[in-house]
C-alpha positions, 0 to 999 in steps of 0.5 A, a space after each residue: 889212257 885206258 881204252 875199251 876194246 871189243 874183240 871177236 870171241 872166235 878163238 882163232 880170230 880175236 880181232 877188233 872192230 866187229 860191226 854192231 848190227 841195228 836190225 839183225 841178230 846176232 848183234 855183232 858180225 866180225 869183219 875178219 872171220 865173219 863170225 856172228 855173236 851177241 857178246 864180244 870179249 871186253 878188254 881195256 888196253 892202254 893207249 897213247 892219245 895225241 892232240 893236234 894243235 895247229 891253229 897258230 901254225 896253220 900254213 896253206 899250201 898252193 898245190 896238192 899233196 898226194 897221199 903217196 907223197 905224204 906216206 913217204 915222210 911217215 916214220 911208221 907204217 901204222 895205217 890205223 892211227 889218225 895221227 902218225 909221226 912224220 920226219 920233220 925234215 922230209 915233211 918240210 921239204 915236201 911242203 916246200 915244193 908246193 908252198 908259195 914263196 911270197 917273196 919270190 912272187 913279188 919278184 916275178 913278172 906277172 906277165 900272164 896275170 897282166 895279159 889283157 888278152 887272157 884276163 882273169 875271169 870275173 863276174 858273180 855267182 849266187 851263194 847261200 850265206 849265213 849272217 850273224 844276228 845282232 853283230 851291229 848291236 854288239 859292235 855298238 855296245 863295245 864302241 860305247 864302252 871303249 870309243 873308237 880306240 883299238 885296245 892295242 894300237 890306240 885311236 883309229 877311224 871307225 872303218 878301220 876297227 872291228 868289234 872283236 869276239 875274244 872267244 870264237 863266235 863260231 863256237 858259242 854264237 853269242 854276243 857278250 860285250 865283256 868278252 869283246 874288244 875294239 881291235 884294228 882290222 889287221 890286228 884282229 886278223 892276227 889275233 884270230 890267226 893266233 899270231 898275237 895274244 895277251 899274256 893275262 898275267 901282265 896284260 902285255 902283248 906277246 907274239 908268235 915268232 912267225 911275226 919276227 920278219 914283220 917289225 911293224 907287228 913284232 914291235 907290239 910285244 910288251 904293249 900293255 892293255 887295260 885289264 877288265 872283264 875280258 881278261 878271262 877270255 884273253 887268258 883262254 885265247 893265250 893258253 890255246 894259241 901259245 901252245 902252237 908257237 915254236 917257243 910257247 913258254 909265256 915267261 920267255 915270250 914276255 922277256 922278248 918284249 922290248 917296249 911297254 905301252 899302256 893304252 886306255 880306251 878313249 886316250 892317246 897311247 903312250 909309246 916309245 918310238 913312232 906310233 903304229 
């Protein structure tokens, strides 16, 4: 895409990035040659613009990664670009050195954690927090419409259900029941993490390949939910999160489904096999 470039007019310099002054004249000062000027040379140059989509694939590591270590996996020496190409194999090895292995943690003997002589520090601390206005009213509105029924897995106790915003509340900070569904708490977490989504063309559940190791959730693929005014919000969510999946093709994701379930608000779900 074309990008506007301002260059220093000094013929021996022509560098970009001259700082615009707010209180002094001339208006510009070149940080390279220290030339002062009011009118930069204006040019338009073509630039490749990259967009990072990492919401669905975000993985927290349990240790620090130094800047020098990150630089060692880069494939270019460019220091100007905010996004730089990295060697995927070297990056995977680097992150693997600091990422916690959940399976290994389960096999470890947590002697230090269970040592009564060295207990984990507890207590409380005072923090300033923000609270969503009228979240209870939003929840009541969705319950009146759908009942105590997860839109994906069926009836559940009230304490196990969330009134989920299908569009991130942090972005719009508004409550629209037509953009909300009752979801079981664990399903809500996977939905927000971008690991579960609804294909708006079929209204069937699709899942990130990251869930293949969890049969309980992987088997939800193909579950059909009821269509309604929330379909547009589900479509936006699907479009956003599926881009980050290793296999993001919607048709291919649907073809991996092995069962189809229809769940209607207030009714028992019809499913193949044991209910979740």
